[in-house]
C-alpha positions as CSV (number, residue, x, y, z in Angstrom):
1,M,162.5,59.4,176.8
2,K,163.4,61.6,173.8
3,P,164.6,60.1,170.5
4,K,168.4,60.1,170.3
5,A,168.6,62.5,167.4
6,A,166.3,65.0,169.3
7,Q,168.3,64.6,172.5
8,F,171.5,65.2,170.5
9,E,170.2,68.5,169.2
10,I,169.1,69.6,172.7
11,D,172.6,68.8,174.1
12,L,174.2,70.6,171.2
13,A,172.0,73.7,171.6
14,R,172.7,73.8,175.4
15,G,176.5,73.4,174.9
16,K,176.6,70.0,176.6
17,L,178.7,68.5,173.8
18,T,182.4,69.1,173.4
19,H,184.0,69.9,170.1
20,P,185.4,66.3,169.6
21,Q,181.9,64.9,170.4
22,R,180.4,67.1,167.8
23,L,183.0,66.1,165.2
24,R,182.4,62.4,165.9
25,M,178.7,62.9,165.5
26,D,179.1,64.8,162.3
27,I,181.4,62.2,160.8
28,G,179.8,59.1,162.2
29,M,176.2,59.9,161.4
30,T,174.4,60.2,158.1
31,Y,172.1,63.2,158.7
32,Q,168.8,63.1,157.0
33,A,167.2,66.4,155.9
34,R,164.9,67.6,158.7
35,P,161.3,68.1,157.7
36,Q,159.9,71.6,157.3
37,M,159.3,73.3,160.6
38,F,155.9,75.1,160.7
39,R,156.5,77.0,164.0
40,P,157.5,76.6,167.6
41,L,154.7,75.6,170.1
42,G,153.2,78.5,172.0
43,G,153.2,78.7,175.8
44,H,149.9,76.9,176.3
45,E,150.8,74.3,173.6
46,R,154.2,73.7,175.3
47,M,152.5,73.3,178.7
48,M,150.1,70.7,177.4
49,Y,152.8,68.9,175.4
50,H,155.2,68.6,178.4
51,Y,152.4,67.8,180.8
52,S,151.0,65.1,178.6
53,S,154.5,63.7,178.0
54,A,154.8,63.0,181.7
55,H,151.1,62.3,182.3
56,P,149.3,61.3,179.0
57,R,146.1,63.3,179.0
58,H,144.2,63.4,175.7
59,F,140.5,63.5,174.9
60,C,137.8,62.0,172.5
61,I,134.8,63.4,170.7
62,V,132.2,60.9,169.5
63,A,129.7,61.6,166.7
64,E,126.8,59.4,165.6
65,L,126.2,59.9,161.8
66,T,123.5,58.7,159.5
67,A,124.8,58.1,156.0
68,A,124.9,55.2,153.5
69,R,128.6,55.1,152.7
70,L,131.3,52.6,151.9
71,P,134.7,52.3,153.6
72,D,136.5,54.1,150.8
73,D,134.1,57.0,151.2
74,Y,135.1,57.4,154.8
75,R,138.8,57.2,153.9
76,R,138.5,59.9,151.3
77,A,136.5,62.2,153.6
78,H,139.1,61.6,156.3
79,Q,141.9,62.6,153.9
80,A,140.0,65.7,152.9
81,V,139.8,66.8,156.6
82,L,143.5,66.2,157.1
83,S,144.2,68.3,154.0
84,R,142.2,71.2,155.4
85,H,143.8,71.3,158.9
86,P,147.6,71.7,159.0
87,L,147.9,70.6,162.7
88,L,146.4,67.2,161.8
89,R,149.4,66.7,159.4
90,A,152.1,67.9,161.9
91,K,154.3,66.1,164.4
92,I,156.0,67.6,167.4
93,D,159.8,67.4,167.7
94,F,162.6,69.3,169.3
95,D,164.2,72.2,167.4
96,H,167.8,73.3,167.6
97,E,167.1,75.5,170.6
98,G,165.8,72.6,172.6
99,G,162.1,73.6,172.4
100,P,159.2,71.6,170.9
101,S,158.1,72.7,167.5
102,F,155.5,71.6,164.9
103,Y,157.1,69.9,161.9
104,E,155.7,68.5,158.6
105,C,155.1,64.8,159.1
106,P,155.5,62.3,156.3
107,M,153.3,59.8,158.1
108,I,149.7,60.5,157.2
109,P,147.5,58.7,159.5
110,E,144.7,56.4,158.1
111,P,141.4,56.0,160.0
112,D,140.7,52.7,161.7
113,L,137.7,51.3,159.9
114,L,135.6,48.7,161.7
115,Q,132.3,47.0,160.9
116,R,129.6,48.0,163.4
117,Q,128.1,45.1,165.3
118,A,124.7,45.0,167.0
119,D,126.3,45.1,170.5
120,F,128.7,47.9,169.7
121,D,129.2,50.3,172.7
122,W,131.2,53.5,171.9
123,C,132.1,54.0,175.5
124,R,134.3,50.8,175.4
125,T,136.1,52.2,172.4
126,V,136.7,55.5,174.1
127,E,138.1,53.8,177.1
128,S,140.6,52.0,175.0
129,E,141.6,55.2,173.1
130,L,142.2,57.1,176.3
131,Q,144.3,54.4,177.8
132,R,146.6,54.4,174.7
133,D,149.3,57.0,174.2
134,F,150.2,58.6,170.9
135,D,153.1,57.6,168.6
136,A,155.7,60.3,169.1
137,A,156.8,60.1,165.5
138,A,153.2,60.7,164.1
139,P,150.6,63.4,164.3
140,R,148.9,63.7,167.6
141,H,145.5,62.4,166.7
142,R,143.6,59.2,165.8
143,T,140.3,58.5,164.1
144,T,138.2,55.3,164.5
145,I,135.1,54.9,162.3
146,V,132.8,52.1,163.2
147,H,130.2,51.8,160.3
148,D,127.4,49.8,158.8
149,D,124.9,50.4,156.0
150,T,123.0,53.0,157.8
151,G,125.8,55.2,159.2
152,A,128.7,55.3,161.6
153,H,130.1,56.2,165.0
154,V,133.2,58.4,164.5
155,I,135.6,58.5,167.4
156,I,138.2,61.3,167.2
157,T,141.1,61.2,169.7
158,L,143.1,64.5,170.0
159,H,146.1,65.8,171.9
160,H,145.6,69.0,173.8
161,A,148.6,70.6,172.2
162,I,146.8,70.7,168.8
163,A,143.2,71.0,169.6
164,D,140.4,71.5,172.2
165,A,136.9,70.1,172.2
166,I,135.5,73.0,170.1
167,A,138.1,72.2,167.4
168,G,136.9,68.5,167.6
169,T,133.3,69.6,166.7
170,A,134.7,71.5,163.8
171,I,136.5,68.4,162.6
172,I,133.2,66.5,162.8
173,E,131.4,69.1,160.7
174,D,134.1,69.1,158.1
175,L,133.9,65.3,157.9
176,M,130.2,65.6,157.3
177,H,130.8,68.1,154.4
178,A,133.4,65.8,152.9
179,L,131.1,62.8,153.1
180,A,128.5,64.7,151.3
181,G,131.0,65.5,148.5
182,R,131.4,69.2,149.4
183,P,134.9,70.6,148.9
184,L,137.0,71.6,151.9
185,A,139.2,74.6,151.4
186,P,142.7,74.2,153.0
187,L,143.4,76.5,156.0
188,G,146.6,78.2,156.9
189,F,148.7,77.1,159.8
190,P,147.1,78.4,163.0
191,T,148.9,81.0,165.2
192,A,149.8,80.2,168.7
193,L,147.4,81.5,171.4
194,E,150.1,84.0,172.5
195,G,150.6,85.5,169.1
196,D,150.9,89.3,169.0
197,E,147.8,89.6,166.8
198,I,145.5,88.6,169.7
199,F,146.1,91.9,171.4
200,L,144.8,93.9,168.5
201,T,141.2,93.2,169.4
202,F,141.3,95.3,172.6
203,D,139.9,98.8,172.7
204,R,141.3,99.5,176.2
205,P,145.0,99.9,177.0
206,R,146.7,96.7,178.1
207,T,147.9,97.7,181.5
208,G,149.0,95.4,184.2
209,V,151.1,93.1,182.1
210,E,154.4,94.1,183.9
211,V,152.7,93.6,187.3
212,A,151.6,90.2,186.3
213,L,155.1,89.2,185.2
214,K,156.4,90.2,188.6
215,G,154.1,87.6,190.1
216,M,155.9,84.7,188.2
217,P,155.5,81.5,190.2
218,N,158.6,80.2,192.1
219,V,160.4,77.7,189.8
220,G,161.7,75.7,192.7
221,M,158.1,75.3,194.1
222,L,156.7,74.2,190.7
223,I,159.4,71.5,190.4
224,E,158.7,70.3,193.9
225,I,155.0,70.0,193.1
226,A,155.8,68.1,190.0
227,S,157.6,65.5,192.1
228,Q,154.7,64.9,194.4
229,P,152.6,61.7,194.0
230,L,149.5,63.6,192.7
231,W,149.0,61.6,189.6
232,R,148.1,58.0,188.7
233,D,150.6,56.0,186.6
234,F,149.5,55.8,183.0
235,Q,150.9,52.4,182.5
236,G,148.2,49.9,183.3
237,D,145.7,52.6,184.4
238,R,142.0,51.7,183.7
239,I,139.2,54.1,183.3
240,A,135.4,53.9,182.9
241,V,133.3,56.0,180.6
242,R,129.5,56.4,181.4
243,S,126.9,58.4,179.5
244,A,123.4,59.7,179.9
245,S,120.9,61.8,177.8
246,L,118.6,64.4,179.3
247,D,115.3,64.7,177.5
248,E,113.8,67.9,176.1
249,N,111.5,68.6,179.0
250,L,114.4,68.6,181.5
251,V,116.6,70.6,179.2
252,A,113.8,73.2,178.7
253,G,113.2,73.4,182.4
254,L,117.0,74.1,183.1
255,E,117.3,76.7,180.4
256,S,114.1,78.4,181.8
257,K,115.7,78.5,185.3
258,A,118.9,79.9,183.8
259,R,117.0,82.7,182.3
260,K,115.0,83.4,185.4
261,H,118.0,83.6,187.7
262,R,120.2,85.2,185.0
263,I,122.8,82.5,185.6
264,P,124.5,80.6,182.7
265,L,123.5,77.0,182.3
266,N,127.2,76.0,182.6
267,S,127.3,77.3,186.2
268,I,124.1,75.5,187.1
269,I,125.6,72.3,185.8
270,C,128.9,72.7,187.5
271,T,127.1,73.5,190.8
272,S,125.0,70.5,190.4
273,I,128.0,68.3,189.8
274,A,129.6,69.7,193.0
275,A,126.3,69.2,195.0
276,A,126.2,65.5,193.9
277,A,129.8,65.0,194.7
278,L,129.7,66.6,198.1
279,K,126.6,64.5,199.1
280,R,128.2,61.3,197.8
281,E,131.6,61.8,199.3
282,A,130.5,63.8,202.4
283,R,133.0,66.6,201.7
284,K,133.1,70.3,202.5
285,N,134.3,71.6,199.1
286,Y,134.8,70.5,195.5
287,R,137.2,72.0,193.0
288,I,136.0,72.2,189.4
289,L,138.2,73.0,186.6
290,S,136.4,74.6,183.6
291,A,137.7,75.1,180.1
292,I,137.0,78.7,178.8
293,N,136.7,79.1,175.0
294,L,138.7,82.2,173.9
295,R,137.5,82.3,170.3
296,P,134.6,84.8,170.9
297,I,136.7,86.8,173.4
298,L,139.9,87.2,171.3
299,G,138.5,86.9,167.9
300,F,139.9,83.6,166.7
301,A,138.3,81.7,163.8
302,A,135.7,79.2,164.9
303,G,136.5,76.5,162.4
304,E,140.2,75.9,162.7
305,C,141.8,73.0,164.5
306,A,143.9,74.5,167.3
307,M,143.8,74.9,171.1
308,R,141.9,78.0,171.9
309,T,140.9,77.5,175.5
310,I,142.4,78.2,179.0
311,E,141.6,76.5,182.2
312,A,140.5,77.9,185.5
313,V,139.5,76.3,188.8
314,V,136.6,77.5,190.9
315,P,136.0,75.8,194.4
316,L,132.5,75.2,195.5
317,A,131.4,74.7,199.1
318,S,128.2,74.2,201.1
319,V,126.2,73.4,197.9
320,S,123.0,72.6,199.7
321,A,119.4,73.1,198.5
322,E,119.2,76.3,200.6
323,H,122.4,77.7,199.1
324,F,122.3,76.3,195.6
325,W,121.5,79.5,193.7
326,I,124.0,81.5,195.8
327,C,126.7,79.0,194.9
328,A,125.7,78.9,191.2
329,R,125.7,82.8,191.0
330,W,129.2,82.9,192.7
331,H,130.5,80.3,190.2
332,S,129.2,82.4,187.2
333,E,130.8,85.5,188.7
334,Q,134.2,83.8,189.1
335,I,134.1,82.5,185.5
336,A,133.0,86.0,184.2
337,S,136.0,87.6,185.9
338,I,138.4,85.1,184.3
339,R,137.0,85.9,180.9
340,D,138.2,89.5,181.1
341,P,140.3,90.2,178.0
342,E,143.0,92.2,179.8
343,K,143.4,89.5,182.4
344,I,143.6,86.8,179.7
345,S,146.3,88.8,177.9
346,S,148.4,89.2,181.1
347,N,148.1,85.6,182.0
348,N,149.0,84.5,178.5
349,R,152.2,86.6,178.5
350,L,153.0,85.2,182.0
351,L,152.6,81.7,180.9
352,D,154.6,82.2,177.8
353,S,157.5,83.5,180.0
354,V,157.3,80.7,182.6
355,I,156.9,77.9,180.1
356,S,159.5,79.2,177.7
357,P,160.8,77.1,174.8
358,G,163.8,75.7,176.6
359,S,162.2,75.5,180.1
360,D,162.3,72.5,182.3
361,P,159.3,70.2,181.4
362,R,158.6,69.7,185.1
363,L,157.4,73.3,185.3
364,S,154.3,72.4,183.2
365,C,153.5,69.5,185.6
366,G,154.0,71.7,188.6
367,L,151.9,74.5,187.2
368,L,149.0,72.3,186.4
369,G,149.5,70.4,189.6
370,T,148.8,73.6,191.6
371,L,145.2,73.5,190.2
372,N,144.6,70.2,192.0
373,Q,141.0,69.9,190.7
374,D,138.6,67.2,191.8
375,A,136.8,67.4,188.4
376,T,137.3,68.8,185.0
377,V,134.1,70.0,183.3
378,T,134.0,70.9,179.6
379,N,130.6,72.2,178.6
380,L,130.3,72.7,174.8
381,G,126.8,74.3,175.4
382,R,124.3,74.3,172.6
383,L,126.2,73.2,169.6
384,S,126.2,75.2,166.4
385,V,127.3,72.2,164.3
386,A,125.1,71.5,161.3
387,R,122.5,68.7,162.0
388,S,122.7,67.6,158.4
389,V,124.7,68.1,155.2
390,D,122.7,66.8,152.3
391,D,122.1,63.1,153.2
392,V,124.6,63.0,156.0
393,G,122.9,63.5,159.4
394,L,124.3,64.1,162.9
395,T,122.1,62.4,165.5
396,A,124.3,62.8,168.6
397,L,127.6,64.3,169.6
398,W,129.2,63.1,172.8
399,G,132.1,64.6,174.7
400,P,134.6,65.5,175.3
401,M,135.8,62.5,177.2
402,G,139.2,63.0,178.8
403,H,141.6,61.0,180.8
404,G,141.9,62.9,184.1
405,R,145.4,62.2,185.5
406,L,145.1,63.3,189.0
407,S,144.6,60.6,191.5
408,T,140.8,60.9,191.9
409,E,140.0,63.4,189.1
410,R,136.7,63.0,187.2
411,F,136.2,64.3,183.7
412,F,132.7,65.5,182.6
413,G,131.8,66.5,179.0
414,I,128.4,68.2,178.2
415,S,126.8,69.2,174.9
416,I,123.3,70.1,173.7
417,L,122.3,69.0,170.2
418,G,118.7,69.7,169.3
419,D,116.5,69.0,172.2
420,K,118.8,66.7,174.1
421,L,121.7,67.3,176.6
422,H,124.4,64.6,176.4
423,L,126.4,64.1,179.6
424,V,129.5,61.9,179.8
425,E,131.6,61.0,182.9
426,T,135.1,59.5,182.8
427,T,136.6,58.2,186.1
428,P,139.2,55.8,187.3
429,A,137.6,52.3,186.7
430,D,137.3,51.6,190.4
431,H,135.4,54.8,191.2
432,P,131.6,54.8,191.4
433,S,129.6,57.0,189.0
434,F,128.1,60.3,190.0
435,I,125.8,60.6,186.9
436,D,122.6,59.4,188.7
437,G,123.2,61.9,191.5
438,I,123.9,64.7,189.1
439,I,120.7,64.1,187.1
440,E,118.8,64.0,190.4
441,V,120.1,67.4,191.3
442,L,119.4,68.8,187.8
443,E,115.8,67.5,188.0
444,W,115.3,69.3,191.4
445,V,116.9,72.5,189.9
446,S,114.4,72.4,186.9
447,Q,111.4,72.2,189.3
448,S,112.6,74.5,192.1
């Protein structure tokens, strides 16, 4: 439910209030000055905002740091990171046209600082964070720092409208610099993914946009999909987070096979997840949603906090030992075709027109509901984050961990730091884990 003031502005903009109603509102209410508006949300940001309003779906990044610091040191470092990234200081509210916009927020969130105990398990903290929604009047992120004399676990929880997992790793690196006493220069407010400047990086003519717009999804169909029982209720929903580390020999073997077959490691991992799932659940196909990082494709800055990814589903079937490499190659070819800059530009323009500022929020749910993925896989790859900044060290980075909202959706986060691959699985609490089966397939792949 929207706040009364926000709903009033939507009704006012849409002409739902008569003149006497407007007059009574003007006389009977003491209007407070509205905070500064930074900009309206872009198409992708609106989609994730509306979707998460109906089906809360945020994510966490966990960093294990070594540093001898006091609680006030962590507070100051956290404040420095917020001062650097404008979206960490913004709230989302409705503007006079009825669309969501980023506004300056007077509520500056403080980190939750907890003393680390011997039996601390970051997986339990992440479960709690993913099962808790955001305060609508505050910025859409939270930070929990569980520390002792030797270092800390830093758990960052982020809304998809303001960040993706790559942005989460940039926040961790900035926090390390701030803890080391390094200055952090403030950044400008990030543009939306659909901003005009993204098209300036193309050398070829941008043909096909008009054709793509003619293929606009049927609005009635999307609203019908949004009403279907595809999602679990957020209230009372319980999830389980499980993690595993793959040692350097297994990682080296997988990377060697990727080079030999000229197939990205991401496609090998996704195909391994599908193989383990199909074996465990005796199914014929498995739909995997992958997050595709647009920064290197469209030339966005790597260190800013913003959502710079799109999502695409690739179905995998008959992933047996005999057909494994055929399926992995097919997956890589599908992902490569989606990364085409002209196709991305057309799809961005299409999405911005469908999920317009005043569009029905159900369209976002219907659009993402059509993906109907069995698993979401976000592979951060080999991280470029600094392993140390002066005396502040990064020993592990886990994630992302997300709250998959579809009835049986699993969420996998993968990252490689140094010589270890970190794998995290998030599932409904009553679903068995696939991690052991995935590692078994990966071990077979490395030796095949």
